[in-house]
VMD Tcl script that draws the C-alpha trace (Angstrom):
set ca {
  {-25.45 44.02 -27.32}
  {-27.66 41.70 -28.92}
  {-31.56 42.41 -28.87}
  {-33.58 39.44 -28.57}
  {-36.81 41.08 -28.26}
  {-39.07 44.58 -27.78}
  {-42.40 44.96 -26.47}
  {-44.57 47.45 -24.74}
  {-41.39 49.75 -24.70}
  {-39.21 47.33 -22.99}
  {-36.20 46.15 -24.78}
  {-34.78 42.60 -24.01}
  {-31.01 42.26 -24.73}
  {-28.64 39.45 -23.53}
  {-25.00 39.12 -24.24}
  {-22.02 37.26 -22.67}
  {-20.19 39.47 -20.68}
  {-16.27 37.92 -19.66}
  {-15.38 38.15 -16.69}
  {-18.85 39.63 -15.18}
  {-20.45 40.07 -11.99}
  {-23.55 38.18 -13.71}
  {-22.40 34.55 -14.30}
  {-25.55 33.06 -14.14}
  {-27.60 33.07 -17.62}
  {-29.62 36.62 -17.52}
  {-31.06 39.23 -19.77}
  {-30.91 43.00 -19.70}
  {-33.96 45.02 -19.63}
  {-34.60 48.38 -20.23}
  {-37.36 50.61 -20.34}
  {-37.16 54.53 -20.58}
  {-34.63 55.29 -18.23}
  {-34.77 52.28 -16.10}
  {-32.48 49.25 -16.70}
  {-32.54 45.98 -14.88}
  {-30.58 42.80 -14.93}
  {-32.80 39.64 -14.73}
  {-31.76 35.98 -14.34}
  {-33.48 33.60 -16.48}
  {-35.62 32.58 -13.23}
  {-37.12 36.22 -12.83}
  {-34.34 37.00 -9.66}
  {-33.57 40.96 -10.43}
  {-29.63 40.45 -10.14}
  {-29.50 44.72 -10.18}
  {-31.27 47.34 -11.28}
  {-35.06 47.97 -11.25}
  {-38.06 48.63 -13.72}
  {-41.56 50.10 -12.93}
  {-43.48 47.25 -11.40}
  {-45.97 47.00 -13.79}
  {-43.27 46.51 -16.77}
  {-41.22 44.22 -14.50}
  {-44.63 41.92 -14.40}
  {-44.50 41.61 -18.13}
  {-40.72 41.00 -18.13}
  {-41.01 37.84 -15.79}
  {-43.96 36.73 -17.55}
  {-42.17 36.82 -21.09}
  {-39.35 34.99 -19.12}
  {-41.58 32.11 -18.02}
  {-43.04 31.80 -21.42}
  {-39.47 31.68 -23.11}
  {-37.50 29.93 -20.67}
  {-36.21 27.56 -23.20}
  {-35.15 30.07 -26.10}
  {-33.78 32.29 -23.53}
  {-31.46 29.23 -22.32}
  {-30.80 28.18 -26.00}
  {-29.63 31.86 -26.63}
  {-27.55 31.67 -23.46}
  {-25.41 28.80 -24.59}
  {-25.08 30.33 -28.25}
  {-24.01 33.15 -27.20}
  {-21.70 31.65 -24.38}
  {-20.15 29.77 -27.60}
  {-19.74 32.75 -29.78}
  {-22.47 31.56 -31.85}
  {-25.35 33.54 -33.70}
  {-28.38 34.49 -31.52}
  {-32.05 34.45 -32.60}
  {-34.92 36.50 -31.78}
  {-37.61 35.40 -29.44}
  {-41.34 36.58 -29.79}
  {-42.66 39.61 -27.97}
  {-45.89 39.58 -25.71}
  {-49.02 40.44 -27.40}
}
mol new
graphics top color blue
foreach p $ca { graphics top sphere $p radius 0.5 }
foreach p [lrange $ca 0 end-1] q [lrange $ca 1 end] { graphics top cylinder $p $q radius 0.2 }
display resetview
């Protein structure tokens, strides 16, 4: 699964899931033993993260929304993705 970014211990991944229950564009955010699937609009589709980490992820989603949409399109077309800057 392609890793797009890592910040504050949070790993952000995105990959094309054929016949998945999450058909809309989304990311997978992992932090320690937690994992959440989050739409590019910031809606939690499944799982959970600690609230402070979720706020960081949602801020990152808002800042990098266009890059995320571009990566989703690339991955959907079977093309190479690009890394996205972390929060600093």
